[in-house]
N, CA, C and O of each residue as an XYZ file, in Angstrom:
536
protein
N       0.882     -1.152      0.038
C      -0.024      0.011      0.052
C       0.876      1.345     -0.064
O       1.832      1.466      0.702
N       0.627      2.198     -0.869
C       1.388      3.353     -0.995
C       1.031      4.433      0.323
O      -0.091      4.605      0.801
N       2.037      4.961      0.671
C       1.932      6.010      1.793
C       1.416      7.277      1.220
O       1.864      7.686      0.148
N       0.518      7.910      1.857
C      -0.138      9.298      1.418
C       1.065     10.293      1.471
O       1.889     10.251      2.384
N       1.112     11.053      0.599
C       2.105     12.119      0.649
C       1.494     13.204      1.689
O       0.327     13.589      1.615
N       2.426     13.654      2.672
C       2.000     14.619      3.658
C       2.431     15.955      3.302
O       3.275     16.067      2.412
N       1.974     16.968      3.869
C       2.391     18.273      3.676
C       3.798     18.486      3.919
O       4.468     19.200      3.172
N       4.265     17.917      4.899
C       5.659     18.067      5.079
C       6.751     17.622      4.127
O       7.880     18.099      4.017
N       6.105     16.443      3.343
C       6.957     16.018      2.252
C       7.176     17.108      1.157
O       8.247     17.147      0.552
N       6.238     17.933      0.916
C       6.424     19.059     -0.043
C       7.117     20.270      0.445
O       7.614     21.072     -0.345
N       7.164     20.428      1.762
C       7.809     21.735      2.263
C       9.107     21.962      1.734
O       9.890     21.012      1.740
N       9.447     22.991      1.306
C      10.747     23.438      0.856
C      10.824     23.038     -0.672
O      11.766     23.528     -1.295
N      10.024     22.275     -1.301
C      10.243     22.035     -2.606
C       9.611     23.316     -3.359
O       8.523     23.836     -3.112
N      10.538     23.693     -4.320
C      10.158     25.108     -4.919
C       9.624     24.839     -6.296
O      10.205     24.049     -7.040
N       8.515     25.484     -6.661
C       7.911     25.286     -7.969
C       7.719     26.755     -8.636
O       7.141     27.669     -8.047
N       8.236     26.860     -9.848
C       8.242     28.014    -10.710
C       7.168     27.718    -11.733
O       7.279     26.870    -12.619
N       6.015     28.571    -11.510
C       4.953     28.496    -12.492
C       5.105     29.594    -13.490
O       5.147     30.782    -13.170
N       5.184     29.149    -14.714
C       5.395     30.031    -15.900
C       4.015     29.909    -16.745
O       3.767     28.957    -17.485
N       3.142     31.031    -16.523
C       1.757     30.934    -17.058
C       1.267     32.331    -17.186
O       1.281     33.060    -16.195
N       0.809     32.782    -18.400
C       0.467     34.090    -18.655
C      -1.076     34.331    -18.513
O      -1.544     35.454    -18.703
N      -1.824     33.307    -18.192
C      -3.318     33.368    -17.909
C      -3.345     33.666    -16.268
O      -3.052     32.823    -15.420
N      -3.713     34.892    -16.022
C      -3.738     35.258    -14.643
C      -4.828     34.412    -13.796
O      -4.614     34.206    -12.602
N      -5.819     33.998    -14.326
C      -6.916     33.291    -13.606
C      -6.446     31.935    -13.344
O      -6.568     31.418    -12.234
N      -5.916     31.353    -14.334
C      -5.458     29.894    -14.291
C      -4.248     29.901    -13.251
O      -4.212     29.086    -12.329
N      -3.293     30.831    -13.443
C      -2.214     30.899    -12.572
C      -2.544     31.136    -11.140
O      -1.817     30.625    -10.288
N      -3.621     31.896    -10.769
C      -4.066     31.977     -9.566
C      -4.705     30.890     -8.846
O      -4.720     30.804     -7.618
N      -5.293     29.968     -9.744
C      -5.796     28.714     -9.196
C      -4.680     27.813     -8.855
O      -4.636     27.198     -7.789
N      -3.746     27.741     -9.810
C      -2.623     26.887     -9.547
C      -1.788     27.330     -8.368
O      -1.409     26.490     -7.552
N      -1.456     28.716     -8.227
C      -0.629     29.101     -7.042
C      -1.431     28.657     -5.745
O      -0.874     28.051     -4.829
N      -2.700     28.980     -5.728
C      -3.415     28.582     -4.494
C      -3.255     27.218     -4.150
O      -2.946     26.942     -2.991
N      -3.443     26.222     -5.091
C      -3.449     24.957     -4.854
C      -2.016     24.354     -4.518
O      -1.854     23.498     -3.647
N      -1.009     24.875     -5.281
C       0.320     24.556     -4.912
C       0.745     24.900     -3.558
O       1.380     24.083     -2.890
N       0.431     26.080     -3.099
C       0.744     26.621     -1.854
C      -0.051     25.791     -0.759
O       0.482     25.524      0.318
N      -1.187     25.440     -1.029
C      -2.035     24.622     -0.047
C      -1.359     23.222      0.047
O      -1.381     22.588      1.101
N      -0.764     22.763     -1.067
C      -0.038     21.485     -0.931
C       1.287     21.521     -0.238
O       1.953     20.501     -0.059
N       1.688     22.819      0.182
C       2.950     22.948      0.912
C       4.155     23.229      0.018
O       5.293     23.134      0.477
N       3.906     23.602     -1.350
C       5.016     24.011     -2.033
C       5.355     25.465     -1.955
O       4.460     26.273     -1.706
N       6.587     25.853     -2.152
C       7.084     27.322     -2.207
C       6.942     27.550     -3.656
O       7.524     26.837     -4.474
N       6.198     28.507     -3.975
C       5.821     28.801     -5.371
C       6.120     30.222     -5.799
O       5.976     31.166     -5.021
N       6.513     30.353     -6.970
C       6.757     31.724     -7.560
C       6.223     31.650     -8.916
O       6.381     30.606     -9.548
N       5.612     32.637     -9.430
C       4.929     32.836    -10.639
C       5.516     33.814    -11.536
O       5.794     34.897    -11.021
N       5.775     33.651    -12.836
C       6.122     34.542    -13.775
C       5.089     34.479    -15.006
O       4.513     33.419    -15.254
N       4.879     35.571    -15.728
C       3.785     35.398    -16.890
C       4.423     35.480    -18.211
O       3.758     35.728    -19.217
N       5.732     35.275    -18.244
C       6.377     35.318    -19.714
C       7.667     34.554    -19.738
O       8.340     34.434    -18.714
N       8.045     34.008    -20.945
C       9.211     33.298    -21.003
C      10.502     33.892    -20.657
O      11.411     33.228    -20.158
N      10.591     35.218    -20.937
C      11.844     36.013    -20.717
C      12.010     35.960    -19.150
O      13.103     35.666    -18.666
N      11.010     36.221    -18.430
C      11.132     36.309    -16.986
C      11.289     34.865    -16.256
O      11.717     34.723    -15.111
N      10.907     33.910    -17.043
C      11.135     32.586    -16.592
C      12.522     32.144    -16.392
O      12.942     31.490    -15.438
N      13.187     32.579    -17.407
C      14.782     32.321    -17.421
C      15.532     32.969    -16.268
O      16.329     32.349    -15.563
N      15.246     34.186    -16.127
C      15.929     34.949    -15.002
C      15.463     34.334    -13.682
O      16.283     34.146    -12.784
N      14.217     34.024    -13.539
C      13.646     33.669    -12.294
C      14.195     32.221    -11.872
O      14.499     31.952    -10.710
N      14.291     31.291    -12.975
C      14.818     30.116    -12.641
C      16.305     30.080    -12.078
O      16.708     29.279    -11.234
N      16.985     30.993    -12.630
C      18.329     31.267    -12.150
C      18.429     31.589    -10.588
O      19.108     31.027     -9.729
N      17.557     32.651    -10.483
C      17.392     33.394     -9.162
C      16.722     32.509     -8.017
O      17.222     32.273     -6.917
N      15.578     32.099     -8.462
C      14.778     31.261     -7.364
C      15.150     29.921     -7.146
O      14.764     29.349     -6.127
N      15.939     29.282     -8.081
C      16.359     27.935     -8.112
C      15.214     26.959     -7.750
O      15.257     26.430     -6.639
N      14.224     26.682     -8.567
C      13.233     25.830     -8.364
C      13.582     24.409     -8.371
O      14.638     24.057     -8.895
N      12.737     23.512     -7.803
C      13.055     22.134     -8.025
C      12.282     21.612     -9.233
O      12.707     20.610     -9.807
N      11.164     22.230     -9.662
C      10.513     21.889    -10.813
C       9.750     23.266    -11.399
O       9.248     24.152    -10.707
N       9.802     23.201    -12.861
C       9.206     24.347    -13.504
C       7.881     23.690    -14.141
O       7.937     22.658    -14.811
N       6.762     24.333    -13.889
C       5.505     24.025    -14.599
C       5.473     25.158    -15.668
O       5.428     26.342    -15.334
N       5.500     24.738    -17.003
C       5.862     25.674    -18.065
C       4.770     25.598    -19.174
O       4.515     24.552    -19.772
N       4.124     26.827    -19.409
C       3.174     27.011    -20.364
C       3.987     27.162    -21.710
O       5.113     27.660    -21.712
N       3.397     26.735    -22.790
C       4.104     26.909    -24.133
C       3.755     28.277    -24.913
O       4.668     28.983    -25.341
N       2.563     28.581    -25.062
C       2.192     29.818    -25.721
C       2.257     30.953    -24.756
O       1.408     31.039    -23.869
N       3.238     31.850    -24.881
C       3.420     32.930    -23.948
C       4.201     34.070    -24.685
O       4.960     33.815    -25.619
N       3.984     35.315    -24.232
C       4.542     36.461    -24.822
C       6.053     36.412    -24.630
O       6.626     35.762    -23.756
N       6.640     37.197    -25.576
C       8.203     37.344    -25.585
C       8.990     36.052    -25.968
O       9.617     35.976    -27.024
N       8.926     35.057    -25.071
C       9.781     33.789    -25.423
C       8.791     32.648    -25.236
O       8.127     32.566    -24.202
N       8.683     31.747    -26.251
C       7.779     30.624    -26.026
C       8.328     29.562    -24.963
O       9.509     29.548    -24.617
N       7.433     28.740    -24.513
C       7.802     27.665    -23.661
C       8.832     26.757    -24.147
O       9.722     26.340    -23.406
N       8.721     26.406    -25.510
C       9.653     25.624    -26.076
C      11.031     26.234    -26.029
O      12.004     25.564    -25.684
N      11.120     27.546    -26.387
C      12.483     28.204    -26.259
C      12.988     28.234    -24.888
O      14.180     28.059    -24.638
N      12.044     28.467    -23.941
C      12.480     28.522    -22.457
C      13.162     27.156    -22.146
O      14.250     27.104    -21.572
N      12.448     26.011    -22.565
C      12.932     24.691    -22.244
C      14.203     24.475    -22.849
O      15.061     23.865    -22.212
N      14.443     24.916    -24.048
C      15.667     24.594    -24.843
C      16.887     25.460    -24.091
O      18.050     25.061    -24.040
N      16.486     26.516    -23.610
C      17.501     27.338    -22.819
C      17.866     26.873    -21.499
O      19.015     26.939    -21.061
N      16.833     26.382    -20.844
C      16.928     25.752    -19.527
C      17.858     24.539    -19.553
O      18.716     24.392    -18.683
N      17.680     23.646    -20.582
C      18.419     22.404    -20.828
C      19.921     22.700    -21.344
O      20.822     21.863    -21.298
N      20.050     23.932    -21.812
C      21.339     24.120    -22.416
C      22.292     25.146    -21.438
O      23.413     25.546    -21.754
N      21.616     25.452    -20.252
C      22.395     26.304    -19.236
C      22.752     25.449    -18.158
O      21.879     24.884    -17.498
N      24.074     25.296    -17.904
C      24.559     24.509    -16.856
C      23.739     24.568    -15.518
O      23.374     23.525    -14.976
N      23.453     25.817    -14.991
C      22.769     25.947    -13.623
C      21.394     25.362    -13.690
O      20.859     24.975    -12.651
N      20.808     25.275    -14.808
C      19.470     24.787    -14.859
C      19.227     23.483    -15.597
O      18.083     23.028    -15.609
N      20.233     22.833    -16.227
C      20.133     21.805    -17.133
C      19.355     20.569    -16.518
O      18.667     19.817    -17.208
N      19.528     20.435    -15.185
C      18.792     19.235    -14.492
C      17.487     19.512    -13.795
O      16.930     18.699    -13.057
N      17.014     20.776    -14.095
C      15.676     20.945    -13.547
C      14.605     20.163    -13.956
O      14.563     19.852    -15.147
N      13.708     19.773    -13.186
C      12.533     19.054    -13.627
C      11.549     19.968    -14.405
O      11.232     21.042    -13.893
N      11.058     19.615    -15.584
C      10.303     20.598    -16.312
C       9.018     19.715    -16.710
O       9.107     18.608    -17.239
N       7.891     20.313    -16.405
C       6.524     19.801    -16.850
C       5.971     20.917    -17.728
O       5.780     22.056    -17.302
N       5.721     20.518    -19.002
C       5.054     21.343    -19.951
C       3.479     21.274    -19.585
O       2.899     20.195    -19.463
N       2.924     22.362    -19.444
C       1.279     22.477    -19.184
C       0.893     23.365    -20.304
O       1.213     24.553    -20.277
N       0.238     22.867    -21.264
C      -0.080     23.573    -22.407
C      -1.481     23.323    -22.929
O      -2.082     22.326    -22.528
N      -2.057     24.171    -23.810
C      -3.156     23.900    -24.588
C      -2.930     23.301    -25.867
O      -3.842     22.937    -26.610
N      -1.645     23.195    -26.131
C      -1.221     22.346    -27.470
C      -1.252     20.869    -27.244
O      -0.529     20.301    -26.425
N      -2.158     20.253    -28.040
C      -2.303     18.790    -27.715
C      -1.843     17.990    -28.966
O      -1.937     16.762    -28.963
N      -1.365     18.640    -29.995
C      -0.870     17.891    -31.213
C       0.258     17.066    -30.875
O       1.048     17.413    -29.998
N       0.391     15.872    -31.593
C       1.504     15.012    -31.299
C       2.765     15.611    -31.695
O       3.778     15.281    -31.078
N       2.836     16.439    -32.633
C       4.137     17.146    -32.928
C       4.607     18.128    -31.912
O       5.804     18.374    -31.763
N       3.622     18.712    -31.185
C       4.095     19.552    -30.015
C       4.586     18.753    -28.896
O       5.436     19.231    -28.145
N       4.100     17.521    -28.713
C       4.532     16.612    -27.678
C       5.813     16.207    -27.950
O       6.709     16.262    -27.108
N       5.988     15.733    -29.266
C       7.503     15.310    -29.713
C       8.478     16.334    -29.632
O       9.621     16.026    -29.293
N       8.155     17.645    -29.927
C       9.110     18.686    -29.881
C       9.520     18.887    -28.378
O      10.711     19.077    -28.135
N       8.601     18.857    -27.352
C       8.857     19.029    -25.971
C       9.692     17.809    -25.610
O      10.654     18.017    -24.871
N       9.490     16.714    -25.975
C      10.213     15.406    -25.616
C      11.555     15.639    -26.171
O      12.504     15.525    -25.396
N      11.789     15.969    -27.483
C      13.102     16.199    -28.080
C      13.967     17.298    -27.340
O      15.193     17.200    -27.296
N      13.281     18.347    -26.761
C      13.985     19.310    -26.090
C      14.288     19.111    -24.595
O      14.970     19.913    -23.958
N      13.725     17.957    -24.052
C      13.991     17.457    -22.726
C      12.924     17.761    -21.743
O      13.266     17.893    -20.568
N      11.728     17.885    -22.054
C      10.649     17.956    -21.101
C      10.650     16.671    -20.331
O      10.942     15.591    -20.843
N      10.292     16.842    -19.013
C      10.123     15.534    -18.219
C       8.684     15.014    -18.383
O       8.450     13.810    -18.272
N       7.725     15.907    -18.645
C       6.397     15.499    -18.801
C       5.619     16.611    -19.632
O       6.019     17.771    -19.733
N       4.461     16.117    -20.211
C       3.751     17.062    -21.114
C       2.261     16.771    -20.833
O       1.699     15.715    -21.123
N       1.677     17.858    -20.220
C       0.228     17.830    -19.939
C      -0.540     18.759    -20.766
O      -0.114     19.893    -20.984
N      -1.561     18.373    -21.199
C      -2.528     19.167    -22.073
C      -3.616     19.685    -21.221
O      -4.400     18.859    -20.754
N      -3.774     20.945    -20.950
C      -4.658     21.654    -19.983
C      -6.092     21.201    -20.131
O      -6.822     21.129    -19.142
N      -6.532     20.879    -21.402
C      -7.965     20.483    -21.360
C      -8.062     18.961    -21.191
O      -9.153     18.426    -21.388
N      -7.091     18.294    -20.870
C      -7.200     16.740    -20.629
C      -6.807     16.443    -19.224
O      -6.798     15.281    -18.817
N      -6.465     17.506    -18.428
C      -6.151     17.158    -16.982
C      -6.830     18.246    -16.078
O      -7.208     19.339    -16.500
N      -6.935     17.820    -14.806
C      -7.484     18.595    -13.842
C      -6.327     18.925    -12.884
O      -5.284     18.271    -12.914
N      -6.514     19.904    -12.071
C      -5.403     20.257    -11.153
C      -4.842     19.228    -10.361
O      -3.628     19.165    -10.169
N      -5.721     18.345     -9.847
C      -5.280     17.140     -8.969
C      -4.371     16.266     -9.804
O      -3.486     15.655     -9.204
N      -4.473     16.138    -11.048
C      -3.662     15.286    -11.907
C      -2.379     16.074    -12.071
O      -1.317     15.451    -12.070
N      -2.385     17.413    -12.213
C      -1.095     18.048    -12.191
C      -0.216     18.065    -11.021
O       1.013     18.039    -11.072
N      -0.981     18.112     -9.891
C      -0.255     18.062     -8.534
C       0.365     16.677     -8.346
O       1.471     16.488     -7.840
N      -0.410     15.784     -8.777
C       0.070     14.298     -8.697
C       1.381     14.139     -9.597
O       2.366     13.573     -9.122
N       1.386     14.581    -10.740
C       2.547     14.544    -11.586
C       3.702     15.200    -11.013
O       4.821     14.695    -11.103
N       3.463     16.424    -10.363
C       4.506     17.279     -9.726
C       5.165     16.383     -8.705
O       6.388     16.239     -8.690
N       4.371     15.790     -7.865
C       4.777     14.979     -6.710
C       5.571     13.714     -7.274
O       6.589     13.336     -6.694
N       5.150     13.141     -8.276
C       5.840     12.058     -8.955
C       7.216     12.477     -9.273
O       8.177     11.816     -8.878
N       7.351     13.580     -9.991
C       8.638     13.884    -10.566
C       9.587     14.326     -9.476
O      10.793     14.110     -9.599
N       9.059     14.980     -8.338
C       9.948     15.370     -7.382
C      10.380     14.237     -6.435
O      11.364     14.326     -5.701
N       9.573     13.166     -6.507
C      10.026     11.983     -5.703
C      11.139     11.216     -6.428
O      11.895     10.444     -5.839
N      11.196     11.488     -7.805
C      12.312     10.803     -8.574
C      13.586     11.594     -8.638
O      14.518     11.196     -9.336
N      13.663     12.745     -7.905
C      14.786     13.575     -7.956
C      16.002     12.925     -7.364
O      17.073     13.530     -7.334
């Protein structure tokens, strides 16, 4: 029987949420903080890169379609920057095409979730799964 994840298991795990939809970001921030994660949110790809270096998250929840720099470009830069190369990255996007999933995989995404196909509970479960593999 699997042990339930407790609040203390998540304390100190840092999540960087990169999402340009304010309403959706608010929902995710509230839930992630309730789960015990230390969270920071930015709303564009350009800020994601600077914040990843400064905040040092354990995991990045990354939207694809954003202003300035796309999530795919952010992922590519994260993977090619020594300080962030090993960060866990979950793509959370509206893009459900197989080609988009393939591109994320080729760029090194740890997971790929399509917003219309998951609920927040699924996202939290995936975050916990990836953090446990760290």
